[in-house]
Every structure is written in C-alpha cells, then in structure tokens.
C-alpha positions, 0 to 999 in steps of 0.5 A: 144733395142741396147746398145750404142756400137752396135749403135755406130758400126752400125752408124760408118759403115754407115758413113764410107761406105758413105764416102768411096763410095764418096771418094775423093768427099766431101759430106754431112752427114745428119740425114735422111741418117741414119734413123733419122727424121728431128726433128725440123719439128716433134717438131713443130707438136708434141713436145713430139714425137721428144724427141727420135729422139733428143737423136738419133741426139745427138748420131749421133753428138757424133759419128761424133765428135769421128770420127773427133777427132780420125782423121778418117774423116774431116767434118764441122758442118752445124747444129744439127746432120748435116755436110758438106764437110765430107771426109775420112782422109788419116788415114781413107782411109788407114784403109778402104783400108785394107783387113783382112781375118777375114772380107772377104775371097774374099779379099775385103777391109774393105771399100768395105765390109762396103759399101755392108753391109750398102746397104744391111741393114745387121747391125749385119754383119756391126758391125763385119766389124767395129770391124775388122776395129778398131782391124785390121785397127788401128794396121796397122797404128800403133795405137794398 
C-alpha cells in the first residue's frame, strides 16, 4: 500500500500528463481515467464494495483541488471526482515546459517526461518526475 505522498505524486503526474498532452484544449478529468471505478454503479450493486473507491474518489478530488488552489490547473466541477474544462494555467504550462537535467539527459521537458511515463505506467519514475516538477519547476517561477 502506498502512502498518501506517493499516491499524490503519481496522481499529479497522470493529471498533468493528460492536460499537457491535450493543451490548449480543455478536457475532462474523470475517475475512470485514473483507474478509479464508477462508484455509484458499484454502490448500487454492492454497497460495502464501493467504500475503497469512495476514498480514492475523495483523494482524486483533494488532489485536483490542490492543483487548482495552487494555480497549476483550472477546472470546473462536474460531480464527485469529475471535472470538465480542465486545462493548464500559464504557471502550469511554464513548469511543464521546463527541462531540468535531473529528469532526462535527452533534454525533454517535464511535461513530455510525465506524458511518456504515464503512458508506460512507470509509477516510480512518475513520482521522481513530479518531485522534480515541484523542486525545479517552482523555483523557476519564483515560488521556492
């Protein structure tokens, strides 16, 4: 079982990879995109089985809210754990376009690295990339 920081880093990486890939087009963030089941359907079938996914939905919602509060993304709430009109802000795009050597010696941006790692399902590497995003990227925009 992962701790909350590890789960957060992986989820942030997946969310930002999706928004970077779609930029500048606004898109939807739905739980199913991040491996979280549609809990309403599951709850109607087996109420006790949905509780784990409800916690995952709460975690997804808290993560998206944090990204919005820190002005990395914009999004509008569409329901529990679902968002529409999601897009990177200028700050988010600037961070994801940065290219620290610690991420990739081939000089890929953090966004490109997140996109590749997310598609490959490389969660451990995704955590490393998100940590680089927060340390290197935020110092680049004057928040460290």
